[in-house]
C-alpha positions in Angstrom: 2.3 38.0 11.5 -1.2 36.6 12.1 -1.7 33.5 14.2 -4.1 32.9 11.7 -3.8 31.6 8.0 -5.4 32.4 4.5 -8.4 30.9 3.9 -10.1 29.5 0.7 -13.2 31.1 -0.2 -14.6 27.6 0.5 -13.5 27.2 4.0 -15.4 30.6 4.4 -18.6 29.9 2.4 -19.6 26.3 3.5 -20.0 27.2 7.5 -21.2 31.0 6.6 -23.9 29.6 4.8 -25.2 27.3 7.7 -25.4 30.0 10.1 -28.9 30.8 11.9 -29.0 34.6 10.4 -27.9 33.4 6.5 -29.8 35.3 3.9 -29.4 33.6 0.6 -30.8 36.5 -1.1 -28.0 38.8 -0.3 -25.2 36.0 0.9 -25.1 37.9 4.1 -25.4 37.2 7.8 -25.9 39.0 11.0 -23.4 40.0 13.1 -24.8 37.7 15.8 -23.2 35.1 13.8 -20.1 36.3 13.7 -18.6 34.4 16.9 -20.3 31.2 15.5 -18.1 31.6 12.2 -14.7 32.3 13.5 -15.1 29.5 16.2 -16.4 27.2 12.9 -13.4 28.6 11.2 -11.0 27.9 14.0 -9.9 31.4 13.7 -7.9 32.8 17.0 -9.1 36.1 18.4 -8.9 37.8 21.8 -12.5 39.1 23.6 -11.4 42.6 22.6 -10.8 42.0 19.3 -14.7 40.0 18.9 -15.9 42.9 20.3 -14.3 45.2 17.7 -15.2 43.2 15.3 -18.8 43.4 16.3 -18.5 47.5 16.4 -16.9 47.3 13.0 -19.9 45.6 11.3 -22.4 47.1 13.5 -21.0 50.7 13.1 -20.1 50.2 9.6 -22.6 47.8 7.6 -25.8 47.9 9.8 -24.7 44.7 11.6 -24.8 42.8 8.2 -21.7 41.0 7.2 -21.3 40.2 3.4 -19.6 36.6 2.4 -17.8 38.7 -0.5 -16.2 41.0 2.2 -14.9 37.8 4.3 -13.7 36.2 1.3 -11.6 38.8 0.5 -10.2 39.5 4.0 -9.8 36.2 4.9 -8.3 35.4 1.7 -5.4 37.8 2.0 -4.9 37.6 5.4 -1.0 37.5 4.9 -0.9 40.5 2.5 -0.4 43.4 4.5 -1.2 46.1 1.5 -4.2 44.4 0.0 -5.5 43.4 3.6 -5.2 47.0 4.4 -7.1 48.3 1.2 -9.9 45.9 1.7 -10.6 47.3 5.2 -10.2 51.1 4.2 -12.4 50.6 1.2 -15.2 48.7 2.9 -14.9 51.4 5.8 -15.8 54.2 3.5 -19.2 53.7 4.3 -21.0 56.7 2.5 -19.0 55.3 -0.5 -17.6 58.7 -1.4 -14.0 57.7 -2.1 -12.9 59.3 0.6 -12.3 58.4 4.4 -14.3 61.2 6.8 -13.4 61.2 10.9 -16.1 58.5 11.6 -14.6 56.2 9.3 -11.0 56.9 10.6 -12.1 56.6 14.3 -13.8 53.0 13.3 -10.4 51.0 11.3 -8.4 52.8 14.5 -10.1 51.2 16.8 -9.2 47.5 14.9 -6.4 48.4 14.2 -5.0 49.2 17.4 -6.7 45.7 18.9 -4.0 44.0 16.5 -1.0 46.0 17.1 -1.0 48.2 20.4 1.6 50.1 19.2 0.2 51.7 16.5 1.0 55.1 16.6 -2.6 56.7 18.3 -3.2 59.8 15.8 -6.0 62.1 15.5 -8.1 63.2 12.6 -6.3 66.1 12.2 -2.8 64.7 12.1 -4.0 61.9 9.8 -4.8 64.4 7.4 -2.1 66.6 7.7 0.1 63.3 7.4 -1.5 60.9 4.7 -3.1 64.0 2.6 -0.4 63.9 -0.2 -2.4 66.3 -2.9 -3.0 68.9 -0.1 -6.8 68.9 -1.1 -7.9 68.4 2.4 -9.5 65.4 2.0 -7.9 61.6 2.4 -8.9 59.2 -0.8 -9.1 55.6 0.1 -5.6 55.5 -2.0 -3.9 58.1 0.1 -5.5 56.5 3.6 -4.3 52.9 2.4 -0.5 54.3 1.9 -0.7 55.9 5.0 -1.9 52.7 7.0 0.6 50.9 5.3 3.6 52.8 6.2 2.2 53.6 9.8 1.0 49.7 10.2 1.4 45.9 10.7 -1.7 44.0 11.7 
């Protein structure tokens, strides 16, 4: 279990909307404000985790952090299955409903920081193990099921 707690929407939205890069038209901030937000929330993290959070938002979201995704993530912090579903769905960068190799690698980097004991598998092994319907692609549901079975973040 994490050393951080679950946060309400208001607990996140209030400091989020006060950050220097806050854009009210899109309800987003830039990744440069992430550390300030985490500090305002008194969220506990390591330097390595912060670096991977930056990489996650940079690689998958073009350095933009939407409030709604943070609210969903911080709102279910102790619900492993839901948290995994949120992140796997969010990392589907092209929104095609499937997890490709780059999306898989990005998520693995973040998960390994939270759980260094996570089995290190390559994408080919992931496809072999997670492809329940044997169509050669990994759907969001297949990925979530595989990650939930093998991880505890």
